[in-house]
N, C-alpha and C positions, 0 to 999 in steps of 0.2 A: 504493500500500500504506500502511496506517495506521502511523504512527510512534508505537508505544505508549509507549516510554520518554519521548519528548518530550511526549506528551500528558499523561502522569502528572505530569511536572515542572510543566507549565503549570497543571494542576488543583490541585496542592498549593500552588503560588505564589498562586493566586487565593484559596485558603482562608486562607493566612497573612496576606494583606492585610486581611482582616476577622476578626481573631481573636475578638473579643467576640461577633460574630454567629455565627460558627462554633461557639463554645462553647455559646451559648444554644440553637442548633439541635440540638446533640448531647444536650442535657439530657433531652429526652423519651426518647431511646434509652437513655441511662444509667439513668434511673429505671426504665424498663421492664425492662431486662435484670437490674438489681439486684433488682427486686421479684420477677421470675420465679424467680431462683435462690434468694432467701431464702424465698419462700413454698413452693416445692417442697421445699426442705431441711427446713423445719419440718414439712410434711406427711409426708415420708419418715421423719423422726425419730419422729413419732407412730405411724406404721405399724410401725416397728421396735420401739417400746416395747410396743405391743399384741401383736406377734408373740412378743416375749420373755415377756410375761405368759402367753400361750397355752402356750408351751413349758414354762414353770415349773409350770403346772397339771397337765400331762400331756395325752395325746391320747385321743380317742374316749371322752370322759367323760360319764357320766350321774350325777346325784345324786338320791336318793330321800329326800324329807322326809316326816315324819309329818303327820297331818291338822291341822285347825284346831279350836280350842275355841270354842264359842259360849256367851257369857255375857250374859244379859239381852237376847237378840236381836242382840248384837254379835259378829261373827266376829273372832277374835283373830289370824288369819293362820296360814300354814303353819308347822308345827313346834311348835305350842302344845299339841297333843294326842298323848300317847304311843301310837302305833299300830304301830310297827315293832319287830320282834324279831330275835334271832339266827336263829331258824328261817326267817324270811323271806329273810334273806341266803343261808342254806344252800340254800333251795329255788330261789332265782334262779340260783345257780351250777349247781345240779343239773339244772334243767328248762328253762333258756333257752338254746337253741343259739347264739344270736348273742352271748352274753356270754362274755368271756374270763376276767375276774377280778372278784371282789366283796370289798369290805372294809367291814364294819359299824363304826361309830364311836360312842363314848359320851364326850363331851367336857365340859369345864368349865374354870373358872379357879381357880387355887390359888396360895398363897404357897409359894415354894420357898426353902429355906435350905441354905447350905453354909458351914461355918466361921462367920465373923462377917458374911458377906454374905447378903442375901435379895433376892428378886425375885418379883414377881407376873406369872404368865404363863399362857397357855392350855395345858391338858393334854389330850391326845387319847388316849383308850383305843381301840385298834384291833388289827388282825391284821397279820402280816408282809406280806400281799399289798398292804396300803395303800401301802407304799413302791414296789412294782412299778407299781401303778395310777397313782400320782402321778409316776412316773419320777424318784424321789428317791434319790440316791446317798448313801453314807456317806463322810464325810471321814476317819473313823478308827473303830477298834473293829469291832463286829459288831452285827447286829440281834437282837431277841428271836425265838424260834422258836415253832412251833405247840405244842410242849410247854410253853413258858412261858405261853402263853395257856391251855392246859388246866389248868395248875397254879396259875394266878393269881399268877405270880411278881412280886415287886416289883423289876422291872427297867425301865430308862428309856433312851431315846435323846434327846439334847438338841440343840436348834438353836443356830446360831451366835450369835444375840443373847443367849441364855441363858448360853452359855459366856463371852461377853465380860463380862456383868454379875455372874456368880457366881465364875468361875475366873480371869479375866484371862488371863495367859500360861500358866497351869498346865494340864497335860493332864488333862481330866476323866475319861478312861476308867479305870474301876476305882474311882473315888471314890464315896462314899456321900453322897447328898443327902437332905434331908427334905422331903417334900411333905405338907403338912398334918400334920406331926409323924410321918409314916410314913417309915421309911428305905427308900430305893431305890438300887440300885447302877447306876451309869451304864455301860451296855454299849457305847455308840457315840455318835459325833457326826455329826449330819446335815450334808450338804453345803449350802452357801449357796444359797438360792432367790431372795431379794429380795422385793419387794412384789408382791402380786397385783393384779388389775384394780381392786379397791376401795381400793387404797393400804394394805392391811393387811400388816404385816411377817410373812411366812411363816416367818421364822427365829426368831421369838419364840414357840417352842413346845417342848413335851416330849411324847414319845410313850411310852405304856406299854401292856402287854397289856390288851385290852378287858375281860377278866374281872376283872382287878385294879381297873380303874376302876369296874366295876359293883359288886363285892362289898366292896372295902376303902376306896375313896376317895370316890366321889360317891353311891353307892347307887342303887337303881332303885325305881320305883313298883310294878313287877311283874317276876318273873324273866325274864331274857333281853331286857329292853327295850333298844333302841338309839335314838340320836337321829338319826343319818343313815346311809344306806347309799350308798357310792360304788361305781360300776360302770364297768368298762372294756369297751367293745364290741370285737369281734375286729378290726374295721376301721371306717373312717369311713363306708363304704357300709352297714355293719351297724347303724349307730346307730338308724335309724328302726325296723328290725326288732326290735332289742333293747328299745327303748322300748315298742313294742307288746306284745312278749312279757311284759315285766315288768308292764305294766299289767293284762293279762289274768290273769296268775298271781296278783298281789296281790288283785285283785277276787275271784278264786275263794277264796283263802285267808282273806280277811277277810269273806267272805260278803256281798258288796255286790251288790245287785240291779241290774237294768238301769236303773231310774229313780232310783236312789240316788246321792248324791254320793260320790266317792272319799274315803277317809280318809287319803290319801297324795298326794303330788305328785311327778311325775317331771320333772326338768329336764335339758335337753340343754345342758351347759355349752360343749361344743366348738362347736356351731353358733352359740350366742350370741356367743362370742368371735370366731369367724370373721366373723360379721355385723358386729361392731364393726370388725374389720380392713378389711373391704370398704368400710364407710362411711368409714373413714379414707382409703383410697385414692381414693375418689370425691371426698372433700373436698380431697385434694392436687391432683387434676386441676382441680377447681373454682377453687382458689386460683391455680393456674398460669394458667388461662384468664382469670381476672379481671385478674391482673397483666399478661397479654399485651396487654390493651387499651391499656396505657401505651405499648407498642411501636408500636401502630397510630397512636396520637396523635403519637408522636415521628416516625413516617413522614410524617404529614400536615404536621408542622412542617418537615420536610426539603423536601417538595414546595413548600410556601409560600415558603420562603427561596430555593430554586433558581429558582422563577418570578421572584421579585424580582431575583435575580442575572442572569437572562437579560435582563430589561428594562434593568438598569443597564449591562450589557456589550454592548448591541446594536451599538455602533460597533466595539468590539473584535472581535465576531464577523464583522462586515462586512469589516474589514481583513484578518482571517485568510482569509476566503473569497476576497477579492480577490487575495491573493498565492498562492493555490493550495490552500488547505485544502479537503478534501473534506467531503461531508455527514457521513460516519462519523467524521471527525476531530472535528468540533464535537459530534456526538452522544456520542462516547466521552469527550470532555473533561468534559461535564456529568454523565455517568453515573459517571465515576471520582470526581468531587467528591462526589456523593451517597453513593457506596459508601464513600468514605473517612470521611465524617462518621458514617455508621451503624456501620462497623466499629470506628473509634476510640472512639465512644460505647459500643459493645459491650464493648470491652476494659476501659474504665474501669468500666462497669457490673458486669462480672464481679468485679473487685477489690472494689468496694463491696458487692456481693451476698454474696461469701464472707466479708468482714469483718463484715457485718451478721449473717450466720448464726452466726458465732462468738460475737458479742456476745450475741445472743438465747440461745444455748445456755448461756453462762456466767451470764447474769442470771437465767434461769428454772430452771436445773438440768435442763432437758429435753434429751434427745438431739436433735441437729440433724445430718442427713446431707446433705452437699453431693455430689450425684451428678455424676460427669464427664459423663454423658449429658445431664443438665439444663443444664450449662454449655455443652456443644457445641450443643444445640438452641437455647438462648437466643442464643448468638453467631451461629449460622447463620441464625436467624430475623431477627436484626437486619440481617444482610447482605441477605437477601431483601427486607426492608422498604425498605432503601436503594435496591436495584435497582428495585423496583416503583414507589416514589413518586418516584424520580429519572428514570424513563424519560420521562414526559410533558414535563417541562421540557427534557430533552435533545432529545427529538423536536421540540419547538416551536422550540428554538434552531437545529436543523439545517435547518429549513424556511424560515428567514429569507432574503429576497432580498438579495444583497450590496449592490446599489445603494441599496435602501431603508434597509438597515442603516447604510450610510455617511452617509446624509443625516439619520439619527436624531439628535436633540438631546436 
């Protein structure tokens, strides 16, 4: 019967005799495990950041942009030609079964003043449904109503960045601010959203009734003009149907023939962001796979050193066999040595990988998520590498002829 405790003691004693060589042998495993953990943590952090940005935008979103202006044969891009109206938004809500909510917006940039403080920010004229579509909560106060939109009330909702720059620690609800010298009463404070996918601060905004923006603040080129229409489909499965229904409806309303270019653009934001998230996940797997190559290199290093060790300790193996050691005793001894090198290297690699992930996170300001699963997989893989690459040297050592081994110089 194999005496496992004795075999383990012999294996570890052999490793301690050559500390420098054992340390260098573990280096490949250490680097491999640390690289896997750090790369997967960075990739998971990127996926988490994108998922957070998707959540902050809202779900099942479509945006409709007006058409493109052509000047001197040069097309200026989507949004440069005013072709969307309040009537279009109302028709979409009324006639598109796959649509749950619609919010037309008419936005611009304006200087905002409160007391002795002032701040330049984006002002979004919209309807109450915009908050529902964007899944945007209120941190305090209340939102404006459909009646405020109908009456073009000078009411405002302010984002967290605007509050910090205009009011400081003061509660803004009920206060009067001036937007381009027009007085607006702050009805509520928007909950914090953070940055969007383009790095834009979503909290640096003020929302007002769309009719107020059209009639009193920014003006319009023609009655009812809007700059963007934001749409929420009933479900993610309804996105394609909603996009098709909206396109057909607007082509009909704008009298666009079969061979004519659309004077609007419908963009599926949800699918775009989900595609980015999927790309991030694929990149995480790719980074992990590339880092795993280091583990294979480390395993080859273990095999190389163990083969050298078998050659150096041929007489020792012969003596052990001569006094009664069985084939499995010799085989197990070298397997344990290889496994000890890989597992100890794995433990050190975990410590370095977690530390590197923390340093990367602090240095870049990017979230880095160390997954327990990735740590277990890296550690387990290092053990498998040790067993796999340690088996051949152990097998070779166990097949030595005791007489030939004793004669070896």
